[in-house]
Phi, psi and omega in degrees: 000163178221150181258145174213151180286143176231116178294146180089354180234029182074199180252024177290151176266126179262131184254130180287152177288162182288113182266320179229167179291338179256111179248165181238103183271129176237133170207150179298143180299128179295127184275332191231019178216157181205141176296128183300144179296145184281341181212159178273088183257170181289165182307310173220127188268358183298142177292133181305136179217175180297325179294322177297320179297321179298318180296315182296320182290334183280348185290323185216153179271357180289153174298135183232158174238124182257140175215148179259158183212152174284179186292337183239001182274167178244153183228141174252136180282147180279155175083358178076006181281164176294146186262140170243125181272129184242179182300151177073016179082012179288150171237132186257121180281163179111143180134187187245007185259353180087143183289134178220162181283162182225132170241135191300133176278178180277341183275159179233158177205146177294155177303329180298325180289318179297317179296320178299319177298315182292328182284334189248346182230156178209154177282142179201138181282146174080008179234164180213163182219129180302137182297321181292328178294317180297319180291323177298317177300320180296320179298318178296321177300316180294323178295318179292321183269001182058045177253154176271118183287151173272169180285173187298322181294315179294325178293324176299321177296320179297315180302316182289336178279330179279313179253086187293138178087010181291140180250157179243134178228150176260113185241153178122171181285165181301129181088344180233017182284150179225154176284136179235150168273117183266129182097022181221140178213166176279137180296150186297327182267008185281140175294346179292340177297319177294324178296324177299319178296320179293325177295321177296321178296319179294324177297323176296322180294334182279353179289155176302151186293341177294332179272335184209088180279129183286329187239022172082193192294330184295316177295325179298314179295322183294315183293321184084150185297325182292338177293327180294323177296319177296319177305313181297316181295315180299316181293324178295319179295319178297317180294326179287331180279330181241131183297156186298326179295320176297320180300317180297319179294321180297314180295328181287347184263353182258154181267079190284346184279352183287137181248166181281127179298161178290144176269145175284164176282159179290128177267110183287347178055037179061022178266145175286151178292150177301155180299130181092356181253129176256165178299330178296324178294319180296318179295319180297321179297316179298316181294313180296321182290323176297314179297321178297314180295323178294322178294319177299316178299320182297314181290331178289321178299327179271009178058034180256067189301318183300338182287346178299317178299319179298318179295319178299312181298323181293317183291318184272013172061035174260111183213128174253006181269143180243014179286161186299321181296318179294319179295321179296317178297318179298317180295322178296317178294322179298323179295321183281322179204104179303147182297328178299322177288323178300318180295317179297319180294331181288353176255356185272120188304314178300325177292321179297316179295319179295318179297319179297316179296319179294318180296319179298320177295314181299311185291325175296319177298319180295321177298317181290335175284311186285321182228077183290334179219114185291345182263343182285138179303136178241135178303142183299327180296320179289319177303312182293322178297319179294318181292320176296320177298315181298321181291335184270345191302310185297317179295318179301314185291316180296327176293319181291333183262025187300325183251023183254145181305148185300328181300315179289323179300316182298315180298313183294318183293319179298317180296316183288329176293321176298318177298314181298313181296323179297315179299319182289321177294318183291323177291324175294317177299318179297320179298316177298322181298319181288327175294316181290331180302320180296323179290316183292342179267000182259106184298320182297318180290323178296318178297322178293319178298318180295320179296316180292323181294325180292343178272348181290135178275088184289335176296317178293321178299315181294321180297319181287321185283332185297329179296327181269313190268329180056043178271154178293137181299321181297319180297315181295316180296322179294318178295321178299311181295318179297321179297314181296317180296316180296320178293318180296325180281358176053054180291157177283171179299318180295324178290324174296320179298321177296320179296316179299319178297322177295323177297315180297317180298319181294318182290321186268357182303318180297344186253005185296328181274001181228080183300337180290329181267332186306315181302317180293318178297321180295319180293320177297317178299320180298318177295317179296317178301315180295321181293315180297316180296327176295321179295320179293317179298322178298317180297318178297324179294313182295331180271002182052049182297134181296333183261022183302318181301318179294315180296321180297317179295315179297321180297315179302314181295313185293324176298315180295319181290325175298318177300317179298316181293315180298318179304316181287324178293319179295318179298319180295319180295325181272352182071031181234177177271153175304326177300318180295323179296316178293327177296324178299320178297317180294322176299316180297316178296322179295319178295320177297317179297318179295322179295317178297318180296332180271000179080015180276129178298138179231000000 
């Protein structure tokens, strides 16, 4: 069975019933836990062979001495060099820690991991490396190599078996001390050195904004000093709820370098300003709103989601607090733009249009920061944090806009609902992608899928579908053959995504010069794609195909990814953001609901 998110039913995982004896279970690889070994076996139990010797010799260019050992015996390296334990019980001489005996630990590791350790770290006196940093590097290595990581304790045993004689020290000031491996450092030519610099940069981003303002003094003044205290508290709460290793992984997955695009000026459309509003008020609103959006972006980059509600309440002057700091912030905002003027501007049509455009730009930027690649694996902690944030957005905003005119409330709520739905759709798509990745990497399942697909009567499928879809026979046959060839070649998920993108380009190419027609053509293609895939799934069901579960999962993913591609092509054709395109749909639905409520026929 496989789990997938279903909107409208909370974030529960729904498990399909057992359809065939062969199911495909997907779950994220556990990062910090591992089933204890059933026996105390040697590091690697394989009998020494010439291939093992080749692997051991390839790890380092230093002269080595190889010796074999039984599961419980100990071996001393020749030459007095530090020992590296390799597959088959080999010990590799050379290093700065001195030769010592080795008795096999309970943990196991692939030769690639041992080689990675030897390539990137070395023993050295008088230096140390944080234990958590080393484990974080190991997690990234496992992610790149598609390996299942062991827990921190088992990894510690592996480190001590590779770098024999390594010591542990607790270093740092009182209350902030951490365990370090003493006598170990990163090699000078290792790419991990650059990663260390990036970690320091991320650590700077996690500081309160009073210490490091992303957008200078204006954002600083807008937030107010008491907001910095809240920033610090929220981040501390987040860090206490999520382990530091998870936090590092979460920060490494977001596109933090992206900045907020410039906003256009308000187009008055030759309309006079509302009574009581001066051009200075209009300018002040634009400046304040830009600073507000920059502050929202700043807290989102730092994954401090709860502060978005605080920023909204602060900008729209909703405050139930009577402390001096809140009053001072309110008075400062009143000096720059009185609330009476803010309320009048919220009814002015050019301001409403400008605000909608700014929100669409802001939310599109936030989506690209949080989910820069919908197919790339995202830590489950970050996925859940994003989904919880998305579910809270509408309530937060409506509470902050309690005393704001209905015209502005409608604009703001539609934009934020589009943002919320996009986040939830993209996280669901990402979840499906990781489930499908496991299927696409399984050669046996791919062969079974190909065998079952060749039994499908595509002629019959085309005859039934043509009455509804009216697609060209040549186009359908070409897609069928391309799909089978791509499946036979056992392409990766990313290669499948490229193929799907090519299909969309091929179908929409005749409409590229006519942006007015392209959106409708794209929607029709999306409906046709869904109808054809349903017909194929129906045929597989009637034939009791052994690979039905795999096809069902792949179909869900490809339908969602097609929707994602079409959404972006339509946005590109219209010169708008995908968030704005989804917002148009919500506006239309909202208008229909209002018409029905008023008794107007629709």
